[in-house]
N, C-alpha and C positions, 0 to 999 in steps of 0.2 A: 955503544951496545945498546946504552935504554931506545937510541936511534932505530937502530934494525929490528927489537922487539917487538917496537911502535908500528914501522915499518908493517912487520909481516902480518900482523893484526887485522891491519889494513885491508891487505891482501888477503887474505882470510874472510874476514867481512864483505868482502866485494866479491868476493868467486861465490860463498854461498847465496848473498842476493841474486846472482847474476844465473846460478844453476836454477835458485826457485826460480825468475823470470823465466829461463827457457822451458823449466817441465809447463807452467802454467799456458805459456805457449804450446806447449806441446800437445799439453789436452786439450786445449782448444781447436786446433785442429782435428788433432783425430776425433773430437765430438763432434766436427762437422763433416767431417768424411765421413762419417759411421751411423749418424744420427738417423739418415732416412734408410737405412738397413737394418735399423733396430728396429724403429715406428714397424716396417714391414713385415717383419717375425714377430709382431706383438698381434697385431691385425690377424695374422695368417694362423698363431698358434688360440686366437681366442682372447689374450688378456683383456678385460676391462680396459677405457679408456678413463682420463681422469674427470668427466663428465659424467662415467656411470656409477664413480665411485663418491660413495657420499664422505666429502674430505670435508671437517669444519675448517674456515677461513684465519689464518694465522688472529685477524681482528675479536675473534670471538675467543681463542684461546685465553687470550692474554687479560689478569685480575687486574 
């Protein structure tokens, strides 16, 4: 009975890790599919690009 509880915990942990991995994969696929569209929309609307915005680099913000 203790063995079955441990096996169930291992199964749940493995399932959660698989789910997180699947979500990360889906996120990267969706971003790669829609990034060109999003960049085109941003330019069409007139949002400034990163080079036009004065954003401090991470090195200068760390103390």
